[in-house]
C-alpha positions as CSV (number, residue, x, y, z in Angstrom):
1,M,-27.0,26.1,6.3
2,N,-29.2,24.7,3.5
3,I,-29.2,26.7,-0.3
4,S,-30.9,26.0,-3.5
5,I,-29.1,25.3,-6.4
6,S,-30.4,28.1,-7.9
7,D,-29.8,30.4,-5.3
8,F,-25.8,28.7,-4.8
9,E,-25.4,30.0,-8.7
10,K,-26.8,33.3,-8.1
11,N,-24.6,33.8,-5.7
12,V,-21.5,31.6,-5.7
13,Q,-19.0,34.6,-3.9
14,L,-20.8,34.7,-1.2
15,Y,-21.1,31.2,-0.3
16,L,-17.7,30.5,-1.1
17,K,-17.0,33.4,1.7
18,Y,-19.0,31.1,3.8
19,I,-16.9,28.5,2.9
20,K,-13.8,29.6,3.5
21,E,-14.8,31.0,6.9
22,G,-15.1,26.7,7.8
23,K,-18.7,27.0,7.2
24,E,-20.8,24.1,6.0
25,I,-23.4,24.3,3.2
26,H,-26.1,21.9,2.2
27,L,-27.1,22.2,-1.3
28,T,-30.8,21.5,-2.1
29,Q,-33.0,20.6,-5.3
30,S,-36.7,20.2,-4.1
31,S,-36.1,20.8,-1.0
32,K,-34.1,17.6,-0.3
33,I,-29.9,17.9,0.1
34,V,-27.9,16.6,-2.8
35,A,-24.4,17.9,-2.0
36,L,-22.3,19.2,0.9
37,L,-19.8,21.9,0.6
38,S,-17.4,22.5,3.0
39,P,-14.1,23.8,3.8
40,F,-11.1,21.7,2.3
41,P,-8.9,20.8,5.6
42,S,-5.9,22.8,5.6
43,K,-2.5,21.6,7.0
44,T,-1.9,22.2,10.9
45,K,1.0,22.4,13.2
46,N,0.5,18.9,14.3
47,S,0.5,17.8,10.4
48,T,3.6,18.6,10.4
49,K,5.0,17.3,13.6
50,K,7.6,14.3,13.2
51,R,6.1,10.8,14.2
52,P,7.5,9.9,17.8
53,F,10.8,7.5,17.6
54,G,10.2,4.1,18.7
55,L,6.5,4.2,17.7
56,A,6.4,0.6,17.0
57,K,8.4,-0.8,19.2
58,G,7.7,-4.5,20.0
59,N,5.6,-5.0,16.9
60,F,8.7,-5.8,14.6
61,I,11.6,-7.5,14.9
62,V,14.5,-7.0,12.9
63,P,15.9,-10.4,12.0
64,D,19.7,-10.9,12.4
65,D,20.4,-11.7,8.5
66,F,18.3,-8.1,7.6
67,N,21.4,-6.6,5.8
68,E,22.6,-10.1,4.3
69,P,22.7,-10.4,0.5
70,L,19.6,-12.3,-0.4
71,P,19.9,-15.5,-2.4
72,E,20.7,-15.5,-6.2
73,D,17.6,-17.5,-7.2
74,Y,15.4,-14.8,-5.2
75,L,17.0,-11.8,-6.9
76,N,16.8,-13.9,-10.3
77,E,13.0,-13.3,-10.1
78,F,13.6,-9.5,-10.1
79,Y,15.1,-10.1,-13.7
80,K,13.0,-12.6,-15.8
């Protein structure tokens, strides 16, 4: 839907209602589109779904010394 900026200013509430309904509005100035107004994406059921366990299996191997303390000289670098 193409709407002039001046028309949008006169009917803000009406056009916000359209946007809330999921419609996009192209704001125009001198018959040229200058902006796009669209609904903000809402959270869906999938956005809260946990990622499956083991998704990166085979992409990373945990080294055997992963839980070992870091070398003293390496730790000292953090406290300079």
